[in-house]
KOLGU-574185 format. One line per field, with one value per residue (C-alpha): x, y, z; residue number from 1; residue in one letter. Coordinates in Angstrom, 3 decimals. Layout:
east X_...
north Y_...
up Z_...
nr NUM_...
rest A_...
# end
This chain:
east -4.072_-0.584_-0.002_-3.357_-2.749_0.653_-0.872_-3.608_-0.978_0.978_-2.178_-3.089_0.404_0.207_-3.190_-1.841_1.099_-0.906_-1.011_2.802_3.054_-0.100_-1.056_-4.502_-4.925_-7.141_-5.857_-7.530_-7.312_-8.285_-8.836_-10.041_-9.694_-9.416_-10.496_-7.706_-9.384_-6.021_-5.976_-3.263_-0.510_-1.512_-5.014_-3.624_-5.229_-3.117_-5.576_-8.330_-6.032_-5.133_-8.829_-9.632_-6.830_-7.222_-8.787_-5.628_-3.782_-5.648_-4.939_-2.278_-2.479_-3.637_-4.385_-4.783_-5.777_-5.549_-7.879_-7.298_-3.750_-1.585_1.575_2.981_3.532_6.950_7.656_8.117_11.632_12.622_11.164_13.289_16.430_15.630_14.899_18.273_20.489_18.770_15.995_15.726_14.816_11.765_8.527_5.793_3.362_5.755_6.460_2.714_2.409_5.322_3.656_0.539_2.648_4.386_1.061_-0.283_2.870_2.664_-0.996_-0.212_2.565
north 32.678_31.692_29.431_27.699_27.099_25.636_23.467_22.302_21.433_19.399_17.585_16.782_15.398_13.354_11.916_10.886_9.079_7.202_3.930_3.905_3.880_2.274_-1.341_-2.003_-5.284_-6.702_-6.615_-8.360_-6.343_-7.268_-4.169_-4.059_-2.438_-3.921_-1.900_-2.686_-0.586_-0.207_-3.978_-5.275_-7.307_-10.502_-10.145_-10.297_-13.349_-14.384_-17.086_-14.462_-12.319_-15.324_-16.130_-12.513_-12.298_-15.802_-14.364_-12.374_-15.395_-15.018_-11.278_-9.188_-6.570_-6.592_-3.276_-3.454_-0.541_-0.693_1.647_2.977_1.653_2.741_3.761_6.278_9.976_9.979_10.412_7.594_8.847_8.568_5.083_4.072_5.395_3.471_0.333_0.632_1.778_1.291_-1.278_-1.353_2.343_1.873_3.160_0.685_1.797_1.097_-2.370_-3.097_-1.790_-3.970_-6.977_-6.318_-5.918_-9.224_-11.013_-9.573_-10.525_-14.068_-14.348_-13.156_-15.695
up -25.247_-26.476_-23.472_-23.851_-27.591_-26.758_-24.040_-26.434_-29.049_-26.483_-25.373_-28.985_-29.631_-26.438_-27.390_-30.811_-29.211_-26.543_-28.536_-28.614_-24.824_-23.466_-23.977_-22.532_-20.682_-18.020_-14.476_-11.559_-8.333_-4.789_-2.668_0.897_4.271_7.734_10.751_13.185_15.898_17.707_18.231_20.556_18.938_20.784_19.270_15.731_14.134_11.167_10.066_9.735_7.628_5.472_4.955_4.136_1.560_0.112_-3.052_-3.750_-5.123_-8.445_-8.589_-10.224_-7.485_-3.853_-2.166_1.604_3.802_7.582_9.473_12.980_12.990_15.906_14.077_16.508_16.082_14.433_10.762_8.296_7.564_11.223_11.333_8.335_10.017_13.185_11.161_9.518_12.377_15.735_15.611_19.418_19.533_17.366_18.828_19.746_17.083_14.264_15.662_15.638_12.083_10.999_12.609_10.519_7.391_8.167_8.645_5.390_3.460_4.846_3.833_0.296_-0.303
nr 1_2_3_4_5_6_7_8_9_10_11_12_13_14_15_16_17_18_19_20_21_22_23_24_25_26_27_28_29_30_31_32_33_34_35_36_37_38_39_40_41_42_43_44_45_46_47_48_49_50_51_52_53_54_55_56_57_58_59_60_61_62_63_64_65_66_67_68_69_70_71_72_73_74_75_76_77_78_79_80_81_82_83_84_85_86_87_88_89_90_91_92_93_94_95_96_97_98_99_100_101_102_103_104_105_106_107_108_109
rest P_W_A_S_R_R_R_D_A_H_L_A_A_L_R_R_S_V_P_E_F_I_V_P_R_E_V_K_V_L_A_G_T_W_N_V_N_C_M_K_L_Q_E_L_N_T_S_S_I_A_T_W_L_S_G_A_H_D_C_H_L_A_V_V_G_L_Q_E_M_E_V_G_G_K_S_V_A_E_S_L_V_K_D_T_F_A_K_G_L_Q_E_K_G_N_F_V_A_Q_S_W_V_G_A_I_E_T_A_L_R
# end
């Protein structure tokens, strides 16, 4: 009972202070997914990606999900280490993923 009263008091105080910290505004978001289907790197069509993301230029935020992406079985942390210290040791999947990221970044510019 004491803990729930304390929690309720904290929530009430937080609700009263919301206007101090939150400024509502409209945000335009483009969100979509692309089914990569383990596509080979040479099949990557940057003009299709650019067409798909062309609406993002009016947006504040673009959210892109890639489905069935071959990213390899190693951890993200290991990939970061290899990116930093041993780029040649990077596994194939991460190279493919980086190629997609590069194509998406180019399309969003």
